[in-house]
VOBA-1610 file (N, C-alpha, C; in pm, whole numbers, padded with zeros to 5 digits, always signed):
BEGIN
Unk+13008+04730+12782Unk+12914+04832+12828Unk+12806+04852+12721Unk+12683+04838+12759Unk+12574+04846+12663Unk+12495+04973+12684Unk+12480+05048+12578Unk+12402+05173+12585Unk+12256+05141+12561Unk+12172+05199+12639Unk+12028+05177+12624Unk+11963+05308+12585Unk+11866+05298+12500Unk+11791+05416+12457Unk+11644+05394+12484Unk+11578+05500+12509Unk+11434+05495+12535Unk+11361+05568+12425Unk+11269+05500+12362Unk+11192+05562+12253Unk+11106+05674+12309Unk+11086+05779+12231Unk+11001+05888+12277Unk+10862+05837+12312Unk+10815+05875+12428Unk+10682+05836+12471Unk+10678+05702+12542Unk+10796+05630+12552Unk+10795+05499+12615Unk+10765+05507+12762Unk+10796+05619+12823Unk+10770+05633+12966Unk+10626+05669+12995Unk+10549+05693+12889Unk+10409+05730+12910Unk+10388+05878+12919Unk+10497+05955+12925Unk+10486+06101+12931Unk+10561+06161+12812Unk+10495+06245+12743Unk+10557+06311+12629Unk+10599+06452+12669Unk+10730+06478+12672Unk+10773+06612+12712Unk+10730+06715+12609Unk+10700+06834+12655Unk+10659+06940+12563Unk+10766+06967+12460Unk+10726+06976+12334Unk+10819+07005+12226Unk+10816+07154+12198Unk+10932+07215+12202Unk+10938+07357+12171Unk+10861+07442+12269Unk+10849+07394+12393Unk+10779+07474+12492Unk+10628+07466+12482Unk+10573+07372+12404Unk+10429+07360+12387Unk+10370+07287+12506Unk+10285+07354+12580Unk+10222+07296+12698Unk+10072+07285+12671Unk+10016+07162+12670Unk+09873+07149+12642Unk+09789+07195+12759Unk+09672+07252+12728Unk+09579+07298+12832Unk+09439+07295+12776Unk+09357+07203+12826Unk+09216+07193+12787Unk+09197+07188+12636Unk+09276+07104+12571Unk+09256+07083+12428Unk+09331+07177+12337Unk+09405+07272+12392Unk+09486+07362+12309Unk+09626+07369+12369Unk+09721+07412+12287Unk+09855+07438+12338Unk+09862+07584+12382Unk+09918+07606+12498Unk+09929+07744+12547Unk+10014+07825+12449Unk+09960+07933+12393Unk+10035+08010+12294Unk+10163+08068+12352Unk+10267+08072+12269Unk+10392+08134+12309Unk+10400+08277+12260Unk+10520+08331+12263Unk+10539+08473+12229Unk+10520+08503+12081Unk+10512+08399+11998Unk+10497+08422+11855Unk+10367+08493+11820Unk+10270+08490+11911Unk+10144+08560+11881Unk+10168+08710+11863Unk+10276+08761+11924Unk+10308+08904+11911Unk+10339+08938+11765Unk+10405+08845+11695Unk+10437+08869+11554Unk+10310+08880+11470Unk+10209+08799+11503Unk+10081+08807+11433Unk+10014+08941+11463Unk+10018+08981+11590Unk+09963+09112+11629Unk+10032+09224+11553Unk+10165+09215+11540Unk+10240+09319+11469Unk+10205+09322+11321Unk+10181+09204+11266Unk+10142+09197+11124Unk+10009+09269+11103Unk+09911+09242+11189Unk+09781+09310+11179Unk+09795+09460+11202Unk+09880+09497+11296Unk+09903+09640+11324Unk+09961+09710+11202Unk+10058+09646+11136Unk+10123+09708+11021Unk+10023+09729+10906Unk+09935+09632+10886Unk+09832+09647+10783Unk+09741+09765+10817Unk+09705+09777+10944Unk+09620+09888+10987Unk+09686+10023+10959Unk+09813+10036+10993Unk+09879+10165+10977Unk+09901+10201+10829Unk+09902+10100+10743Unk+09908+10131+10600Unk+09775+10189+10549Unk+09668+10158+10622Unk+09534+10202+10580Unk+09471+10296+10682Unk+09549+10356+10768Unk+09495+10424+10886Unk+09401+10539+10851Unk+09423+10607+10740Unk+09338+10721+10706Unk+09193+10678+10684Unk+09176+10561+10625Unk+09040+10510+10603Unk+08984+10444+10728Unk+09073+10397+10816Unk+09029+10318+10931Unk+08985+10402+11050Unk+09035+10524+11064Unk+09006+10601+11186Unk+08889+10697+11171Unk+08843+10720+11049Unk+08737+10819+11030Unk+08605+10775+11093Unk+08557+10658+11055Unk+08427+10611+11107Unk+08428+10594+11259Unk+08530+10529+11319Unk+08529+10514+11465Unk+08532+10646+11541Unk+08577+10753+11477Unk+08581+10884+11543Unk+08452+10962+11523Unk+08401+10960+11401Unk+08286+11044+11367Unk+08154+10983+11412Unk+08135+10853+11391Unk+08004+10790+11419Unk+07958+10809+11563Unk+08042+10781+11664Unk+07994+10799+11802Unk+07963+10944+11836Unk+08040+11038+11781Unk+08015+11179+11811Unk+07885+11225+11745Unk+07861+11183+11621Unk+07736+11219+11554Unk+07617+11160+11629Unk+07630+11034+11671Unk+07523+10970+11749Unk+07501+11042+11881Unk+07610+11075+11947Unk+07602+11143+12076Unk+07531+11277+12064Unk+07570+11356+11966Unk+07509+11488+11950Unk+07367+11478+11895Unk+07346+11383+11803Unk+07212+11368+11746Unk+07110+11323+11849Unk+07143+11216+11923Unk+07051+11168+12026Unk+07050+11260+12147Unk+07169+11304+12188Unk+07178+11383+12310Unk+07112+11518+12301Unk+07137+11588+12191Unk+07080+11722+12176Unk+06942+11719+12112Unk+06916+11617+12029Unk+06785+11606+11965Unk+06684+11536+12053Unk+06703+11405+12071Unk+06612+11328+12156Unk+06620+11375+12301Unk+06738+11423+12341Unk+06757+11466+12479Unk+06664+11576+12524Unk+06612+11653+12428Unk+06518+11760+12463Unk+06387+11704+12518Unk+06360+11575+12492Unk+06235+11513+12535Unk+06257+11411+12647Unk+06381+11397+12693Unk+06415+11297+12795Unk+06452+11368+12924Unk+06390+11326+13032Unk+06423+11381+13163Unk+06482+11270+13250Unk+06601+11296+13302Unk+06668+11202+13391Unk+06664+11258+13533Unk+06670+11168+13628Unk+06679+11214+13766Unk+06812+11281+13791Unk+06817+11377+13880Unk+06941+11448+13907Unk+06956+11569+13816Unk+07079+11619+13809Unk+07101+11743+13734Unk+07178+11719+13605Unk+07186+11595+13558Unk+07259+11564+13435Unk+07164+11561+13316Unk+07209+11618+13206Unk+07133+11613+13082Unk+07154+11477+13015Unk+07065+11447+12921Unk+07073+11318+12852Unk+07202+11306+12771Unk+07248+11415+12713Unk+07371+11409+12634Unk+07490+11373+12723Unk+07488+11417+12849Unk+07594+11380+12943Unk+07582+11234+12985Unk+07458+11185+12992Unk+07437+11044+13024Unk+07492+10954+12912Unk+07477+10996+12789Unk+07520+10915+12675Unk+07671+10905+12661Unk+07742+11010+12697Unk+07885+11020+12667Unk+07967+10902+12716Unk+07954+10857+12842Unk+08036+10743+12887Unk+08012+10617+12806Unk+07889+10595+12763Unk+07860+10477+12682Unk+07926+10480+12547Unk+07941+10600+12489Unk+08004+10612+12358Unk+08150+10567+12362Unk+08212+10574+12480Unk+08351+10530+12493Unk+08365+10379+12480Unk+08255+10305+12490Unk+08260+10160+12483Unk+08178+10102+12369Unk+08059+10157+12346Unk+07966+10093+12253Unk+08018+10095+12110Unk+08056+10210+12059Unk+08102+10215+11921Unk+08242+10157+11904Unk+08336+10177+11996Unk+08463+10105+11986Unk+08446+09953+11985Unk+08340+09902+12050Unk+08314+09759+12048Unk+08301+09706+11906Unk+08241+09786+11817Unk+08224+09741+11680Unk+08359+09722+11611Unk+08459+09801+11649Unk+08592+09784+11592Unk+08649+09648+11624Unk+08638+09606+11750Unk+08687+09474+11790Unk+08607+09364+11724Unk+08476+09380+11724Unk+08389+09276+11670Unk+08411+09257+11520Unk+08417+09366+11445Unk+08438+09355+11301Unk+08575+09293+11270Unk+08676+09332+11347Unk+08810+09279+11323Unk+08814+09129+11349Unk+08753+09085+11459Unk+08756+08943+11494Unk+08659+08861+11409Unk+08553+08924+11360Unk+08452+08852+11284Unk+08488+08852+11135Unk+08481+08967+11072Unk+08506+08974+10928Unk+08655+08969+10896Unk+08736+09040+10976Unk+08879+09040+10949Unk+08938+08901+10954Unk+08906+08825+11058Unk+08960+08690+11070Unk+08903+08599+10962Unk+08777+08621+10923Unk+08718+08537+10818Unk+08793+08557+10686Unk+08819+08681+10651Unk+08892+08707+10526Unk+09034+08651+10533Unk+09100+08667+10646Unk+09236+08614+10658Unk+09237+08461+10651Unk+09131+08399+10702Unk+09123+08254+10704Unk+09078+08198+10569Unk+08974+08256+10510Unk+08906+08192+10397Unk+08933+08257+10262Unk+08956+08387+10260Unk+08966+08458+10133Unk+09109+08493+10094Unk+09185+08544+10188Unk+09319+08595+10156Unk+09430+08493+10175Unk+09402+08382+10239Unk+09504+08280+10261Unk+09611+08320+10361Unk+09580+08420+10445Unk+09680+08468+10541Unk+09714+08362+10644Unk+09612+08296+10697Unk+09638+08193+10797Unk+09724+08080+10739Unk+09694+08039+10617Unk+09771+07932+10553Unk+09916+07973+10534Unk+09938+08099+10497Unk+10075+08147+10478Unk+10151+08151+10610Unk+10084+08195+10717Unk+10151+08202+10847Unk+10185+08062+10898Unk+10103+07964+10863Unk+10130+07827+10907Unk+10258+07771+10849Unk+10309+07831+10742Unk+10436+07788+10685Unk+10555+07837+10767Unk+10529+07915+10870Unk+10632+07967+10960Unk+10625+07889+11092Unk+10715+07914+11185Unk+10708+07844+11315Unk+10588+07882+11401Unk+10506+07976+11358Unk+10391+08018+11437Unk+10284+07909+11436Unk+10234+07873+11554Unk+10134+07768+11566Unk+09993+07826+11551Unk+09893+07742+11521Unk+09755+07792+11507Unk+09707+07869+11629Unk+09740+07822+11749Unk+09697+07892+11870Unk+09751+08035+11874Unk+09873+08052+11826Unk+09936+08184+11828Unk+09878+08274+11720Unk+09838+08215+11608Unk+09770+08292+11504Unk+09641+08352+11559Unk+09563+08266+11626Unk+09433+08310+11676Unk+09449+08412+11788Unk+09539+08386+11882Unk+09559+08481+11992Unk+09609+08615+11940Unk+09696+08612+11839Unk+09743+08737+11780Unk+09630+08818+11720Unk+09538+08750+11652Unk+09423+08820+11594Unk+09329+08872+11703Unk+09306+08792+11807Unk+09221+08838+11918Unk+09283+08960+11985Unk+09414+08953+12009Unk+09482+09065+12075Unk+09474+09191+11990Unk+09488+09176+11858Unk+09479+09295+11773Unk+09337+09351+11771Unk+09237+09264+11765Unk+09098+09311+11766Unk+09069+09390+11894Unk+09117+09340+12007Unk+09100+09411+12134Unk+09176+09544+12132Unk+09292+09544+12069Unk+09368+09669+12057Unk+09293+09771+11974Unk+09221+09724+11872Unk+09139+09815+11792Unk+09032+09881+11877Unk+08971+09804+11967Unk+08869+09863+12054Unk+08931+09968+12144Unk+09047+09938+12201Unk+09114+10035+12288Unk+09155+10160+12210Unk+09204+10141+12088Unk+09243+10255+12005Unk+09123+10342+11971Unk+09011+10277+11938Unk+08890+10353+11907Unk+08839+10429+12029Unk+08853+10369+12146Unk+08815+10439+12269Unk+08902+10564+12288Unk+09030+10553+12256Unk+09118+10670+12264Unk+09071+10782+12171Unk+09029+10745+12051Unk+08982+10846+11955Unk+08855+10915+12004Unk+08760+10835+12055Unk+08636+10894+12107Unk+08665+10980+12230Unk+08753+10932+12316Unk+08788+11007+12436Unk+08849+11142+12400Unk+08933+11143+12299Unk+08993+11269+12255Unk+08886+11369+12211Unk+08787+11319+12136Unk+08679+11407+12091Unk+08595+11457+12209Unk+08569+11370+12305Unk+08491+11412+12423Unk+08566+11518+12503Unk+08697+11502+12514Unk+08777+11601+12586Unk+08771+11737+12517Unk+08771+11736+12384Unk+08762+11861+12309Unk+08628+11930+12334Unk+08520+11850+12344Unk+08385+11906+12360Unk+08347+11932+12506Unk+08426+11883+12599Unk+08392+11895+12742Unk+08374+12039+12789Unk+08457+12135+12748Unk+08435+12273+12797Unk+08297+12328+12763Unk+08233+12279+12658Unk+08101+12329+12618Unk+07987+12240+12668Unk+08010+12109+12672Unk+07901+12017+12703Unk+07922+11939+12833Unk+08036+11954+12897Unk+08058+11894+13028Unk+08056+11743+13030Unk+08120+11680+12932Unk+08118+11534+12924Unk+08203+11467+13031Unk+08324+11520+13054Unk+08421+11454+13142Unk+08430+11530+13273Unk+08409+11457+13384Unk+08415+11519+13517Unk+08533+11471+13601Unk+08607+11371+13554Unk+08711+11312+13639Unk+08831+11271+13555Unk+08952+11291+13608Unk+09072+11242+13537Unk+09079+11090+13533Unk+08996+11022+13613Unk+08992+10876+13611Unk+08945+10821+13477Unk+08893+10909+13392Unk+08844+10865+13261Unk+08954+10798+13180Unk+09080+10826+13210Unk+09191+10764+13138Unk+09189+10612+13154Unk+09131+10564+13264Unk+09128+10420+13288Unk+09019+10350+13206Unk+08941+10427+13130Unk+08848+10362+13038Unk+08923+10289+12926Unk+09047+10327+12902Unk+09125+10262+12795Unk+09157+10117+12831Unk+09215+10087+12949Unk+09234+09946+12983Unk+09104+09869+12999Unk+08998+09935+13046Unk+08867+09868+13052Unk+08823+09828+12912Unk+08842+09917+12817Unk+08806+09888+12678Unk+08888+09771+12624Unk+09016+09768+12655Unk+09102+09658+12610Unk+09055+09525+12666Unk+09022+09524+12794Unk+08976+09401+12859Unk+08844+09355+12798Unk+08751+09447+12781Unk+08623+09414+12719Unk+08644+09364+12576Unk+08737+09426+12505Unk+08765+09385+12368Unk+08817+09243+12358Unk+08895+09200+12456Unk+08944+09062+12456Unk+08830+08963+12469Unk+08734+08993+12557Unk+08620+08903+12574Unk+08534+08898+12448Unk+08503+09013+12393Unk+08417+09018+12275Unk+08487+08955+12155Unk+08616+08978+12141Unk+08690+08923+12027Unk+08698+08771+12035Unk+08715+08718+12156Unk+08719+08573+12171Unk+08590+08508+12126Unk+08477+08565+12168Unk+08346+08512+12128Unk+08324+08530+11978Unk+08364+08645+11925Unk+08343+08674+11783Unk+08421+08579+11694Unk+08547+08555+11729Unk+08629+08469+11644Unk+08585+08323+11656Unk+08526+08287+11770Unk+08470+08152+11783Unk+08353+08134+11687Unk+08270+08237+11675Unk+08158+08228+11580Unk+08211+08222+11437Unk+08314+08299+11407Unk+08372+08296+11273Unk+08419+08156+11237Unk+08467+08083+11335Unk+08521+07949+11308Unk+08416+07851+11257Unk+08289+07877+11285Unk+08183+07784+11241Unk+08107+07839+11121Unk+08140+07960+11076Unk+08071+08019+10960Unk+08128+07960+10832Unk+08041+07910+10746Unk+08083+07850+10620Unk+08072+07947+10503Unk+08011+08061+10525Unk+08006+08166+10424Unk+08002+08300+10495Unk+08041+08404+10425Unk+08047+08535+10489Unk+07908+08585+10526Unk+07806+08540+10454Unk+07670+08583+10486Unk+07624+08530+10621Unk+07680+08417+10665Unk+07641+08360+10793Unk+07689+08444+10911Unk+07786+08531+10887Unk+07835+08616+10995Unk+07728+08713+11042Unk+07631+08741+10956Unk+07523+08833+10996Unk+07439+08775+11110Unk+07437+08641+11123Unk+07362+08580+11233Unk+07415+08628+11368Unk+07546+08653+11372Unk+07608+08694+11498Unk+07552+08827+11546Unk+07516+08914+11452Unk+07457+09042+11490Unk+07322+09022+11558Unk+07240+08937+11498Unk+07106+08916+11554Unk+07110+08841+11686Unk+07200+08744+11697Unk+07204+08658+11815Unk+07275+08725+11932Unk+07381+08798+11903Unk+07470+08845+12010Unk+07486+08997+12014Unk+07520+09058+11901Unk+07560+09199+11902Unk+07443+09291+11932Unk+07330+09274+11865Unk+07217+09365+11887Unk+07163+09360+12030Unk+07140+09241+12088Unk+07099+09239+12229Unk+07202+09305+12320Unk+07330+09279+12295Unk+07434+09339+12378Unk+07437+09490+12362Unk+07415+09538+12240Unk+07416+09682+12212Unk+07305+09753+12290Unk+07184+09702+12282Unk+07071+09771+12343Unk+07061+09749+12494Unk+07118+09641+12543Unk+07116+09616+12687Unk+07244+09661+12756Unk+07325+09739+12687Unk+07455+09780+12742Unk+07442+09884+12852Unk+07327+09950+12862Unk+07313+10059+12958Unk+07366+10190+12907Unk+07406+10194+12780Unk+07461+10318+12725Unk+07353+10419+12689Unk+07236+10372+12649Unk+07132+10461+12598Unk+07020+10487+12698Unk+07003+10400+12793Unk+06901+10419+12897Unk+06941+10335+13017Unk+06902+10377+13137Unk+06933+10297+13257Unk+06860+10163+13251Unk+06926+10060+13295Unk+06866+09926+13292Unk+06800+09889+13424Unk+06800+09979+13522Unk+06748+09946+13655Unk+06600+09908+13653Unk+06522+09972+13567Unk+06378+09950+13566Unk+06333+09849+13462Unk+06426+09780+13399Unk+06389+09678+13302Unk+06333+09555+13374Unk+06256+09471+13304Unk+06212+09345+13365Unk+06330+09263+13414Unk+06304+09177+13510Unk+06411+09100+13573Unk+06490+09019+13471Unk+06419+08957+13376Unk+06488+08874+13277Unk+06583+08958+13190Unk+06542+09082+13160Unk+06627+09169+13079Unk+06749+09214+13158Unk+06731+09238+13287Unk+06843+09278+13371Unk+06945+09164+13382Unk+06896+09041+13396Unk+06985+08925+13401Unk+07060+08910+13269Unk+06987+08925+13158Unk+07050+08913+13026Unk+07157+09019+13008Unk+07130+09141+13051Unk+07228+09249+13038Unk+07358+09216+13110Unk+07345+09155+13227Unk+07463+09122+13307Unk+07547+09010+13247Unk+07494+08942+13146Unk+07570+08836+13081Unk+07662+08888+12971Unk+07645+09014+12934Unk+07724+09071+12825Unk+07839+09154+12881Unk+07961+09136+12828Unk+08074+09216+12877Unk+08058+09365+12854Unk+07988+09402+12748Unk+07973+09545+12718Unk+07896+09617+12828Unk+07799+09552+12888Unk+07722+09612+12998Unk+07815+09651+13113Unk+07906+09564+13147Unk+07998+09590+13258Unk+08101+09697+13220Unk+08144+09697+13094Unk+08239+09799+13050Unk+08174+09937+13052Unk+08048+09947+13011Unk+07977+10075+13013Unk+07958+10124+13156Unk+07924+10033+13247Unk+07907+10071+13388Unk+08037+10128+13445Unk+08149+10064+13413Unk+08278+10113+13461Unk+08314+10245+13393Unk+08284+10257+13265Unk+08312+10382+13194Unk+08233+10498+13254Unk+08109+10472+13290Unk+08026+10577+13349Unk+08084+10623+13482Unk+08128+10528+13564Unk+08185+10562+13694Unk+08317+10638+13679Unk+08399+10595+13584Unk+08529+10659+13565Unk+08515+10798+13502Unk+08413+10817+13422Unk+08392+10947+13358Unk+08340+11050+13458Unk+08252+11007+13547Unk+08194+11099+13646Unk+08275+11106+13774Unk+08359+11005+13799Unk+08433+10999+13924Unk+08354+10943+14040Unk+08234+10889+14013Unk+08149+10832+14119Unk+08183+10685+14138Unk+08281+10657+14222Unk+08324+10519+14246Unk+08255+10463+14369Unk+08216+10336+14359Unk+08151+10269+14471Unk+08189+10121+14469Unk+08164+10053+14581Unk+08205+09913+14594Unk+08136+09822+14493Unk+08016+09859+14451Unk+07943+09776+14356Unk+08014+09760+14222Unk+08110+09847+14193Unk+08184+09837+14068Unk+08273+09713+14064Unk+08303+09657+14181Unk+08386+09536+14185Unk+08319+09421+14112Unk+08185+09418+14111Unk+08113+09315+14038Unk+08144+09324+13888Unk+08147+09446+13836Unk+08175+09464+13694Unk+08320+09429+13661Unk+08412+09470+13747Unk+08553+09435+13726Unk+08571+09284+13735Unk+08509+09222+13835Unk+08521+09078+13854Unk+08466+09001+13736Unk+08354+09046+13680Unk+08296+08976+13565Unk+08392+08977+13447Unk+08450+09093+13418Unk+08538+09103+13302Unk+08662+09016+13319Unk+08719+09015+13438Unk+08837+08932+13460Unk+08801+08783+13463Unk+08686+08751+13521Unk+08645+08610+13528Unk+08614+08555+13389Unk+08565+08639+13301Unk+08531+08592+13166Unk+08647+08593+13069Unk+08763+08645+13111Unk+08875+08660+13019Unk+08927+08527+12967Unk+08969+08438+13057Unk+09026+08311+13014Unk+08926+08223+12940Unk+08800+08210+12988Unk+08704+08131+12910Unk+08683+08184+12769Unk+08677+08315+12753Unk+08657+08373+12620Unk+08777+08348+12529Unk+08896+08367+12584Unk+09017+08341+12505Unk+09026+08194+12467Unk+08999+08107+12565Unk+09005+07963+12536Unk+08905+07925+12428Unk+08782+07975+12438Unk+08679+07942+12340Unk+08722+07985+12200Unk+08770+08108+12188Unk+08811+08157+12057Unk+08928+08079+12000Unk+09029+08052+12083Unk+09148+07981+12036Unk+09113+07837+12000Unk+09038+07770+12086Unk+09003+07629+12062Unk+08921+07614+11935Unk+08819+07699+11919Unk+08729+07686+11804Unk+08800+07719+11673Unk+08874+07830+11668Unk+08939+07868+11543Unk+09058+07776+11512Unk+09127+07728+11613Unk+09235+07631+11590Unk+09180+07508+11519Unk+09065+07461+11567Unk+09002+07346+11504Unk+08970+07372+11357Unk+08919+07492+11330Unk+08884+07527+11191Unk+09009+07535+11104Unk+09116+07592+11157Unk+09240+07605+11080Unk+09296+07468+11045Unk+09297+07378+11144Unk+09355+07245+11122Unk+09271+07163+11026Unk+09139+07170+11041Unk+09050+07090+10956Unk+09034+07150+10817Unk+09052+07282+10808Unk+09040+07349+10679Unk+08897+07374+10637
//
């Protein structure tokens, strides 16, 4: 009786090793990304006193400064004051910076300065899981910052009438979803930056246009057609539109476009971030 053996790959198909399933140039991340997320979370909680002050104070100062100061010279249609118009946008615009900074500068330091990525690679965690863990944490930062701003708005609502609907609680998952899209794009840009100074290009190319076209500071309905199209390409625009509807309770069928955009952009953004940063990690 003769035993026969087949060399790995002789059949032309290589079975997934350790559950690794390839998809469009990357391996689908496994549950190990949660450990990376937990690592980032633990670092945050060790520094939480310094981390929560700016995300809480900056949007409220901006809201009151623009709303009560500039608002005296701004007339909106309807019976809402400018400060009330600004409030829903503050739930998304300033928390966005938390996700963007975490995915942009945070990932750069972990990759290039602190050697964190190299250290994690000595464990069973794969590059795809490192990147997804960082993206997930950056999005969590945006959701956490939205919670902080929401808490402040709730405190001020009896005097300034910011919140009109209990549906405002759903701005938190909207923020998380938006954070995933923005973090994926941000970490992809980080992967091609060769110095920390190059990260500033991302502000000029992506963040500033997205910030001003978000619909948080002025309605975009009367903008030129090209500007309206550009606004619709940014996830923050759709998150602000949903935040405004959830804060006021004015729901309409047109909101499905904003929900659909965020969900449709989720996988492409995650794939882009994971693919680009994985390449950078492997190549060094």
